[in-house]
C-alpha positions, 0 to 999 in steps of 0.5 A: 499499499502506498504510504500516502494512501495508507495514512489517509485510510488509517486516518479516515478509520481513526476519525471514525473512532476505530483504533488502528491496531497492528492486526488491522493494519496488516489485514488492510495492507495485505488486501491493498497489496494483492494484485488479485482478489485475496481470501481471508485465509491468504491474508491470515497466512501472510499476516500470521508470518509477521505477527504470530499472535494473530488469529483468523477470527481477527482477520474476519472481524477486520475484513467485516469492518473494512467492508462496512466502512466502504474500503473493501468489497467482498465477492463470492466467485464460486466454490463457497470461498469469499474473496476481497478487493480494495474498493479504492482500486478500479471498480470491476465485475466478473462473469463466473462460469458455473461449469469450468469455474473460469472468471472473466472481468467485465468493464463497469460501463456495461452496467451503466444502463442497468444503474440508470434504469434502476434509478429511473424505474424504482428510484433505487441507487444501485451500488455496482462497485464490485459483483460477480454474475454466474452463468455458462461461458461461451467455451462451455456452451459449445 
């Protein structure tokens, strides 16, 4: 995580009354440093190597806090495993094949019309920052 980004995120959490414990810092840094989505178990392995007193429940509680504060997105990309991605990075979406398990990224502009239509017809402001849509890919349809 870039130090300026890191300090602003930490400052934001502190301003909301949250303490920045070493465990919270390590979890946030692991999510931010990941080039891809990262699971709680992967975060735990990384952080536990540096801080052996950390336990997995602390990782889950911290991820829940970061999620409720709008700092990370949680996704189920299939297989019953939740993964996390920092919301500060570009928004993106996924098409997940139920047959082969393949994951394809989708540009967020694809959902602009859906968002506008939900707003117009239902007065609903959809939060479409990060989501997975399940179906069958064209390779598996053949």
